C-alpha positions in Angstrom: 18.6 13.3 47.6 20.9 10.7 48.1 20.9 8.1 46.2 21.6 4.4 47.4 21.3 1.5 45.8 21.2 -2.3 47.2 23.9 -4.8 45.6 25.9 -8.1 46.8 28.4 -9.7 45.0 30.4 -13.2 45.2 33.4 -15.4 43.5 36.4 -14.1 41.7 38.2 -14.2 38.6 39.2 -11.8 35.8 35.4 -10.9 34.5 32.6 -9.4 35.9 28.9 -9.9 35.2 26.3 -7.4 37.1 23.0 -9.2 36.5 19.7 -5.8 36.8 16.5 -7.4 37.6 13.0 -6.4 35.4 10.4 -4.2 36.6 8.9 -4.8 39.9 11.0 -7.4 40.7 14.2 -7.5 42.9 18.1 -8.9 42.7 16.8 -12.2 44.0 15.4 -13.4 40.6 19.0 -13.8 40.0 19.7 -16.5 43.0 19.8 -19.8 40.6 21.6 -18.5 37.9 24.3 -17.3 40.5 24.3 -20.4 42.3 25.0 -22.2 38.2 27.7 -19.4 37.9 29.3 -20.4 41.2 29.5 -24.2 40.4 31.3 -23.3 37.0 33.8 -21.2 39.1 36.2 -18.4 37.4 33.8 -15.7 36.8 32.5 -12.6 39.4 29.2 -11.5 39.9 27.4 -8.5 41.2 23.7 -8.2 41.6 21.8 -5.2 42.2 18.3 -3.8 42.9 17.4 -1.0 40.5 16.9 2.0 41.7 12.7 2.4 43.5 12.7 -1.6 44.3 13.5 -3.8 46.9 16.4 -2.5 49.5 17.2 0.5 47.0 16.1 3.7 47.8 13.3 5.4 45.8 13.6 8.5 44.3 11.2 11.7 43.2 11.4 10.5 39.4 12.1 7.4 37.2 13.9 6.7 34.1 16.3 4.3 32.1 18.8 7.1 31.8 18.3 7.7 35.5 18.5 4.3 36.9 21.7 3.5 34.7 23.2 7.3 36.1 22.7 6.0 40.0 24.0 2.5 39.0 26.7 3.5 37.5 28.4 5.6 40.6 28.3 2.1 42.5 30.5 0.0 39.6 34.1 0.1 40.4 36.3 -0.1 37.2 36.4 -3.2 35.8 38.7 -4.7 33.0 36.1 -6.7 31.4 32.5 -5.9 32.7 29.4 -7.7 31.2 25.7 -6.4 32.1 22.9 -9.5 31.7 19.6 -7.8 32.1 16.1 -8.8 32.3 13.2 -6.8 30.9 13.4 -3.3 32.4 17.4 -4.3 33.3 18.0 -4.8 29.4 17.1 -1.4 28.7 19.2 -0.1 31.7 22.2 -2.5 30.9 22.1 -1.1 26.9 22.1 2.5 28.4 25.2 1.9 31.0 27.2 0.1 27.3 26.6 3.4 25.4 29.6 5.0 27.2 27.2 7.8 28.5 28.0 7.1 32.5 31.4 6.6 32.5 31.2 2.9 32.2 33.1 0.7 29.7 30.8 -2.5 29.4 32.1 -5.6 27.1 28.9 -7.1 26.4 25.5 -7.1 27.2 23.3 -10.0 27.1 19.4 -8.6 27.5 16.4 -11.3 28.6 13.0 -10.6 27.0 12.8 -6.7 26.9 9.5 -5.7 26.0 10.2 -3.5 22.9 6.5 -2.8 21.0 4.1 -0.6 23.6 0.2 -0.1 22.8 -1.1 3.8 23.6 -3.0 1.3 25.9 -0.5 -0.1 27.9 1.3 3.3 28.1 -2.0 4.7 29.5 -2.1 1.8 32.3 1.9 1.7 33.1 1.3 5.9 33.8 -1.9 5.1 36.3 0.1 2.4 38.1 2.6 5.1 38.2 0.5 7.3 39.6 -1.6 5.2 42.2 -0.8 5.6 45.7 1.0 3.4 48.0 -1.6 0.7 48.9 -0.7 -1.3 51.9 -1.8 -4.4 53.1 -2.8 -6.1 57.1 -0.3 -9.3 56.3 2.3 -9.9 54.7 1.0 -13.1 52.7 -1.4 -10.5 51.0 1.3 -8.5 50.2 3.6 -11.1 49.2 0.9 -12.6 46.8 0.6 -9.2 45.2 4.3 -9.0 44.9 4.2 -12.4 42.9 1.5 -10.3 40.7 3.1 -7.7 40.1 6.9 -9.9 39.2 5.2 -12.8 37.4 6.7 -14.7 40.3 4.0 -17.3 40.4 4.4 -19.9 42.9 4.4 -22.3 40.3 7.4 -20.5 38.2 8.8 -19.6 42.0 8.1 -21.6 45.1 10.8 -20.9 46.9 10.1 -17.9 48.8 14.3 -16.9 49.1 13.7 -15.0 44.9 10.6 -13.1 46.7 13.4 -11.2 49.2 13.3 -7.6 49.8 10.0 -7.8 47.6 8.1 -6.4 50.4 9.2 -4.4 53.9 6.8 -3.5 57.0 5.3 0.0 57.4 3.9 1.2 60.8 0.8 1.3 57.9 1.2 -2.5 57.5 3.0 -4.6 54.8 3.4 -3.1 51.4 5.7 -3.5 48.3 9.4 -2.3 48.0 8.5 -1.1 44.7 8.2 2.4 44.1 4.5 2.7 42.0 6.6 5.5 40.4 8.9 3.6 38.8 6.4 1.8 36.1 7.0 5.9 34.5 9.5 4.1 32.9 7.7 2.1 30.3 7.7 3.0 26.7 11.5 4.5 26.3 12.9 4.1 22.9 14.6 0.7 22.7 15.9 1.0 19.5 17.7 4.2 20.7 19.4 2.0 23.7 20.4 -0.9 21.4 22.0 1.5 18.1 24.3 3.2 21.3 25.6 0.5 23.4 29.2 0.5 22.6 29.3 -3.5 23.2 28.8 -6.3 22.2 24.7 -7.4 21.9 22.8 -10.3 22.1 19.3 -10.6 23.1 17.2 -13.7 23.8 13.9 -14.7 25.0 11.7 -17.4 26.5 9.8 -19.2 23.6 6.7 -18.4 25.2 7.1 -15.1 26.3 3.9 -13.3 25.3 5.6 -9.7 25.4 8.1 -9.6 22.8 8.9 -12.1 19.6 12.1 -13.5 18.0 11.6 -10.7 15.5 11.6 -7.6 16.7 14.5 -8.8 19.0 16.2 -9.5 15.5 15.7 -6.1 14.4 18.0 -4.9 16.5 21.0 -7.7 16.9 21.8 -10.6 14.5 22.7 -12.4 17.7 19.0 -13.4 18.8 18.0 -16.6 20.6 14.8 -18.2 21.5 15.1 -20.2 24.7 13.4 -23.5 24.5 10.2 -24.3 27.1 10.2 -21.1 29.3 7.8 -18.0 29.5 9.4 -14.2 30.2 11.8 -15.1 33.7 13.0 -17.6 31.7 16.2 -16.7 34.1 14.4 -17.8 36.9 12.6 -21.0 35.1 15.8 -22.3 33.7 19.1 -20.8 35.5 21.4 -22.7 33.8 20.4 -21.9 29.9 21.2 -18.3 30.8 24.8 -19.8 31.2 24.9 -21.3 28.0 24.2 -18.0 26.2 26.5 -16.1 29.3 29.9 -18.4 28.3 30.1 -17.2 24.6 30.0 -14.2 25.7 32.9 -13.9 28.2 35.6 -15.7 25.9 
């Protein structure tokens, strides 16, 4: 099956930053960080919709390795590539940094990766992956569902630009752009990915993020931090706080 990954790029400079979103979202969640980065200047950026999300094609199956492999085909050789990944994006970034997919990565900044999964959570993810696609009568209904799935409540993300490519219109009505099958990636072995990364690894979490603790992050790198005043979608809530973590890695 053809692999098509939606991407957008911009900026200039001698270092490229690849931003990868979390499960259920799209690259539009990086709008604020990207804009702050462009104001700073001197850096190239690339944002991508992971396979089965947003404007990227659906695939027969999904795993962290599969998502990394199809993304690797779209990455140009870069003298200095840094990956910033949120949640699932952190997993994919670590996989790309392993060298298994022919991509050279200087550093990975992982934001809010969920590391510990209970059996109940894994079962719930399997159930979601097996559900049929649901269509909604209106765009607003579909967007409301997308907000719940992606964690982008109206309080957190009032601007619709952050929801770009989250839903689409089909002959049957409005539906989420996300393939339900992508939920099958839940529970991948984070420790194996972190230890295999051939790059500098920094991990962070919003200090109120219920999905992962600072202690869990510190089990995989000495460079693990809390981001004050934010939750799981720290990059949406406080884009400039992300720049404070990115800058030291650009060196």
